[in-house]
LOGUTOR-887092 format. One line per 4 residues: number of its first residue (from 1); their letters; for each residue x, y, z of C-alpha. Coordinates in Angstrom, 1 decimal. Layout:
NUM> A> X/Y/Z | ...
This chain:
1> MKEK> -5.2/-50.2/-51.7 | -7.5/-47.3/-52.3 | -10.3/-49.5/-52.7 | -9.4/-51.6/-49.7
5> ITEH> -9.4/-48.2/-47.6 | -12.7/-47.3/-49.2 | -14.5/-51.1/-48.3 | -13.6/-50.8/-45.0
9> SIQL> -14.5/-47.2/-44.4 | -17.9/-48.0/-45.8 | -18.0/-50.8/-43.2 | -17.0/-48.7/-40.2
13> FDKK> -19.3/-45.8/-41.5 | -22.1/-48.3/-41.4 | -21.4/-49.8/-38.1 | -20.1/-46.9/-36.0
17> GFTV> -21.3/-43.6/-38.1 | -19.2/-41.2/-40.0 | -18.5/-38.9/-36.9 | -17.5/-41.6/-34.6
21> TSIQ> -15.2/-43.4/-37.0 | -11.9/-41.9/-37.1 | -9.0/-42.2/-39.6 | -7.1/-44.3/-36.9
25> DIVE> -10.0/-46.2/-36.8 | -9.8/-47.2/-40.6 | -5.9/-47.9/-40.8 | -6.1/-50.2/-38.0
29> SIGV> -8.9/-51.8/-39.6 | -6.8/-52.9/-42.7 | -3.3/-52.7/-40.6 | -1.7/-49.6/-42.6
33> TKGT> -0.4/-46.2/-41.4 | -2.0/-43.1/-41.6 | 0.3/-41.7/-44.6 | -1.3/-44.6/-46.4
37> FYYY> -4.6/-43.0/-46.0 | -3.5/-39.8/-46.7 | -1.5/-41.0/-49.9 | -5.3/-41.7/-51.1
41> FSSK> -7.4/-39.4/-49.4 | -6.9/-35.5/-48.5 | -9.6/-36.2/-45.7 | -12.3/-38.5/-44.0
45> EELL> -14.8/-36.1/-45.8 | -12.8/-36.7/-49.4 | -13.6/-40.5/-48.5 | -17.1/-40.2/-47.8
49> MEIH> -17.7/-38.0/-50.9 | -16.0/-40.6/-53.0 | -18.1/-43.0/-51.5 | -21.0/-41.1/-52.4
53> LRYI> -19.8/-40.4/-56.0 | -19.4/-44.1/-56.4 | -22.6/-45.0/-55.2 | -24.7/-42.6/-57.3
57> DDLL> -22.5/-42.7/-60.5 | -23.2/-46.7/-60.5 | -26.8/-46.1/-59.7 | -27.3/-43.9/-62.7
61> TKQM> -25.6/-45.9/-65.2 | -27.9/-48.8/-64.0 | -31.1/-46.6/-64.3 | -30.0/-45.1/-67.9
65> KILD> -29.9/-49.1/-68.9 | -33.5/-49.5/-67.7 | -34.7/-45.8/-69.5 | -32.7/-46.9/-72.8
69> DHGK> -34.6/-50.3/-73.0 | -37.0/-49.7/-75.9 | -38.5/-53.0/-75.4 | -39.7/-52.2/-72.4
73> TFKE> -43.3/-50.4/-71.5 | -43.5/-47.5/-69.1 | -45.1/-49.7/-66.2 | -42.1/-52.0/-66.8
77> KLFS> -39.2/-49.3/-66.5 | -41.0/-47.6/-63.5 | -41.1/-51.6/-61.9 | -37.3/-51.7/-62.9
81> IIHL> -36.2/-48.7/-61.3 | -38.1/-49.7/-58.0 | -36.7/-52.7/-58.2 | -33.2/-51.3/-58.9
85> SILD> -33.5/-49.1/-55.8 | -34.2/-51.7/-53.6 | -32.0/-54.4/-55.1 | -29.0/-52.0/-55.1
89> IKKQ> -30.0/-51.4/-51.5 | -29.6/-55.3/-51.0 | -26.5/-55.5/-52.7 | -24.8/-52.4/-51.5
93> GASA> -26.2/-52.5/-48.1 | -23.5/-50.7/-46.1 | -22.9/-48.3/-49.0 | -26.5/-47.5/-49.5
97> KVFF> -26.4/-46.7/-45.7 | -23.5/-44.7/-46.1 | -25.0/-42.9/-48.9 | -28.4/-42.0/-47.4
101> REMR> -27.2/-41.7/-43.8 | -24.0/-39.7/-43.9 | -24.9/-37.2/-46.7 | -25.4/-34.6/-43.9
105> HLSP> -21.5/-34.2/-43.2 | -20.5/-33.6/-46.8 | -19.1/-29.8/-47.1 | -21.0/-27.8/-49.5
109> ESLD> -18.2/-28.2/-52.2 | -18.6/-31.9/-52.1 | -22.6/-31.6/-52.2 | -21.9/-29.6/-55.3
113> KINP> -20.4/-32.4/-56.8 | -23.1/-34.9/-55.5 | -26.6/-33.0/-55.8 | -26.5/-32.9/-59.5
117> KRDQ> -25.8/-36.3/-59.9 | -29.2/-37.1/-57.2 | -31.2/-34.7/-58.8 | -30.6/-36.3/-62.3
121> YRFN> -31.7/-39.7/-60.9 | -34.8/-37.8/-59.6 | -35.2/-35.8/-63.1 | -34.9/-39.4/-65.2
125> IENL> -38.4/-40.3/-62.9 | -39.9/-37.5/-63.4 | -39.1/-37.6/-66.9 | -40.7/-41.3/-67.1
129> INEG> -44.0/-40.5/-65.3 | -44.2/-37.4/-68.0 | -43.8/-40.2/-70.7 | -46.8/-42.2/-68.8
133> IASG> -48.8/-38.8/-68.7 | -48.2/-38.3/-72.5 | -49.0/-42.1/-73.5 | -52.1/-41.9/-71.7
137> ELRA> -51.1/-44.6/-69.0 | -51.1/-42.1/-66.3 | -53.5/-38.9/-65.1 | -52.5/-35.9/-67.0
141> SLNV> -53.2/-33.9/-63.3 | -50.6/-35.7/-61.5 | -48.1/-33.5/-59.6 | -45.0/-35.2/-61.4
145> PIVT> -42.4/-34.0/-59.0 | -44.4/-34.7/-55.7 | -45.1/-38.6/-57.4 | -41.5/-38.5/-58.0
149> FGIL> -40.5/-37.7/-54.7 | -43.0/-40.2/-53.2 | -41.4/-43.0/-55.3 | -38.1/-42.1/-54.0
153> GITN> -39.5/-42.0/-50.4 | -40.6/-45.2/-50.4 | -37.7/-47.0/-51.9 | -35.1/-44.9/-50.6
157> WSYQ> -35.9/-45.3/-47.0 | -36.3/-49.2/-47.1 | -32.6/-49.2/-46.3 | -33.6/-48.4/-42.8
161> WFNP> -36.0/-51.7/-42.2 | -35.9/-54.0/-45.6 | -34.3/-57.2/-44.7 | -33.3/-59.2/-47.8
165> EGSI> -33.6/-62.7/-45.9 | -36.7/-61.6/-44.5 | -40.4/-63.1/-45.3 | -40.2/-61.0/-48.8
169> DDHQ> -37.6/-60.8/-51.1 | -36.3/-57.6/-53.3 | -38.6/-58.7/-56.4 | -41.7/-59.0/-54.0
173> LAEI> -41.1/-55.6/-52.4 | -40.6/-54.1/-55.6 | -43.9/-55.4/-57.0 | -45.6/-54.0/-53.9
177> FTEM> -44.3/-50.8/-53.8 | -45.2/-50.7/-57.9 | -48.6/-51.8/-57.2 | -48.9/-49.0/-54.4
181> VFKG> -47.9/-46.5/-56.9 | -49.8/-47.5/-59.6 | -53.1/-47.9/-57.8 | -52.8/-44.5/-57.1
185> IEV> -52.1/-43.3/-60.4 | -53.4/-45.5/-63.1 | -56.0/-43.9/-65.4
């Protein structure tokens, strides 16, 4: 039931927004009582935190698999991380939208749990870029944090406009983004 509440909430938060969606809307969408909701979650904000944690934990797990693949080159890993971000938005469209769009509704206490994980995702990309610099594949003069924010900006914002059923697919979009990044930072 907890999963059902979470999934229906994601759909409602995506469609209506977090602030407009009431607990009553959530329970009516699955035909249960508010008591059922409160059995699993103490508040709507706790539910939002759960959605955020689930999304970022899954993303970090997938990112670590890419980074731990010693058979991939630096460039292949960076492509895979860019593709992961886009593919995850495609596969988990509503969750991705809620993750990126509704973060502002989390309490400082919830953000204290989520922000270190979001930061870790970013730091992992920074470390990868530093590896590219150390191997001579990237210019040593790069401002690594800014390049990382640039990569995150182009990938994370795609939830707003990317249509997986459109003229290009997630793999093609990742190729375009990767080429755009490398043409600007390759040696």
